C-alpha positions, 0 to 999 in steps of 0.5 A, spaced: 972 288 772 970 291 765 969 298 763 963 295 758 959 292 764 954 295 769 956 297 776 950 298 781 950 301 788 944 299 792 941 302 799 935 297 801 931 301 806 925 299 810 921 303 806 925 305 799 930 302 795 935 307 792 939 305 786 945 308 783 948 305 777 954 306 773 953 305 765 958 301 761 959 308 758 961 311 765 955 315 766 951 315 772 943 313 773 939 313 779 932 309 780 928 308 786 922 303 788 918 301 794 922 296 798 916 292 799 911 291 793 909 283 793 904 284 788 909 287 783 916 284 785 919 279 790 925 284 791 926 291 790 934 291 789 934 285 783 927 288 780 931 295 780 937 292 776 932 289 772 928 295 770 935 299 769 937 293 764 931 293 761 929 285 763 922 283 764 920 281 771 922 273 772 927 273 767 934 271 769 939 277 770 945 276 765 951 276 770 956 278 764 953 285 764 954 286 771 961 288 774 959 288 781 953 289 786 954 293 792 949 294 797 947 297 804 941 294 808 937 295 814 934 289 814 937 287 820 937 294 823 929 294 822 928 286 825 932 288 831 928 295 832 921 291 831 923 285 834 922 281 828 928 276 829 929 269 829 926 265 836 933 265 839 935 260 845 941 262 850 946 256 852 950 259 858 955 256 863 951 253 869 949 259 874 949 265 869 942 264 866 941 271 868 947 274 867 945 278 860 939 280 864 943 283 870 949 286 865 953 291 868 947 294 872 948 301 869 944 306 872 943 312 866 938 315 871 940 314 878 934 317 881 929 314 877 924 309 881 921 306 874 927 303 871 924 299 864 929 294 862 930 293 854 926 287 852 931 280 851 932 278 844 933 270 847 926 267 849 929 261 853 936 259 857 939 252 857 944 252 862 951 248 861 954 244 867 962 246 866 967 251 868 974 253 865 978 258 869 981 264 866 988 261 865 984 255 862 985 250 868 979 245 868 974 247 874 968 243 872 968 238 866 963 239 861 957 234 862 955 233 855 948 229 857 945 235 860 946 241 854 944 235 849 938 234 853 936 241 854 938 243 847 934 237 844 928 239 848 928 246 846 929 244 838 923 240 839 919 246 841 921 249 835 927 253 836 932 253 831 937 259 833 942 258 839 947 263 842 952 259 846 956 263 851 961 260 856 965 263 861 972 264 858 971 261 852 974 267 848 980 264 849 979 257 852 974 254 846 974 247 847 967 246 851 964 251 847 966 248 841 963 242 843 956 244 845 956 248 838 957 241 835 952 238 839 947 243 837 949 242 830 948 234 831 941 236 833 939 240 827 940 247 829 940 251 823 943 257 826 949 256 831 952 262 834 958 260 838 961 266 842 969 264 841 967 265 833 962 271 833 966 275 838 972 273 842 971 278 847 974 278 854 968 280 858 962 275 858 956 280 857 959 284 851 961 277 848 954 274 850 950 280 847 954 280 841 953 273 840 945 273 841 944 279 836 948 274 831 943 268 833 937 273 833 939 276 826 943 272 822 937 267 819 933 273 817 939 276 814 941 270 811 934 269 807 935 275 804 942 275 802 941 268 799 935 271 795 938 276 792 945 272 791 940 267 787 937 272 783 944 275 781 947 268 779 955 269 778 955 276 779 960 279 785 955 281 791 958 285 797 954 288 803 956 294 807 958 292 814 957 296 820 964 298 820 963 301 814 967 296 810 964 291 804 964 284 805 962 278 800 955 276 801 957 269 804 961 272 809 955 277 811 953 276 818 948 278 823 953 281 828 955 285 822 949 288 819 946 292 825 947 299 821 949 297 815 945 302 811 947 308 815 954 306 815 954 307 808 951 314 809 956 316 813 962 314 809 958 317 803 957 324 807 964 324 809 967 323 802 962 329 799 964 333 805 971 333 803 970 334 796 966 340 798 972 343 803 969 341 810 972 337 815 967 337 820 960 335 819 954 332 822 950 327 818 942 326 818 939 320 815 932 319 816 929 313 813 922 310 814 923 306 820 929 309 823 933 316 823 941 316 824 945 322 826 952 322 825 958 326 827 965 326 823 971 330 824 
């Protein structure tokens, strides 16, 4: 990284995109654009960089001028809130097709007679005849023909994203890995296998995370690839839900849900410490959602 290069920190929200840039001389500047303005530009983040560098729309961005671009984005968050993710299929061990709907049977309001369950992110289910015990013993061998036929039928219906969640696959992965391989052979472009996405011991939490990954990753990947293609060889990193940065090519749907708000919490905590406060309540109001945080 050279002191003679620019650095960009970008918050890509649903309504506005905000950019803070460090010039080669060390001074800071800011810029703000509408996140969606297709009549003027394809993407607000890269257009903002062009504006600050004085490069015309459509002209390539000179990678040698930029040390790094670091972004937080609500692309995934907003797709989840507005239910605009990819049409997703769930493949799960036979007999458990309703497990993610049943979940833990939590009753936040014990005496509420009108219980409204959240809308499911997956649209259909393929059951997989197989079963491995918790200790890895084979209870029922994997019947490859059944999931292959089911996945192929759903592929022909237009499904391209599948979440694969098999019993005890967090530890015993062979059946799930094979079903994922079959899905890729058929042509699914987004295959989220639970042992790769979220190897948690509990089926419901592992399954929910895997479904979210399959649902959001295609949307996120299209956006990330678009930004990366515009920036060329520039180092591009994205803020994850955990408040840490990751390389663009490793940014997944499961890591993006509060990407933008996480950056706000990190910034608010740092600003509070500089001002001498060690306990704060953060309030981040955007155009689509509002996030409240507590830091101590």
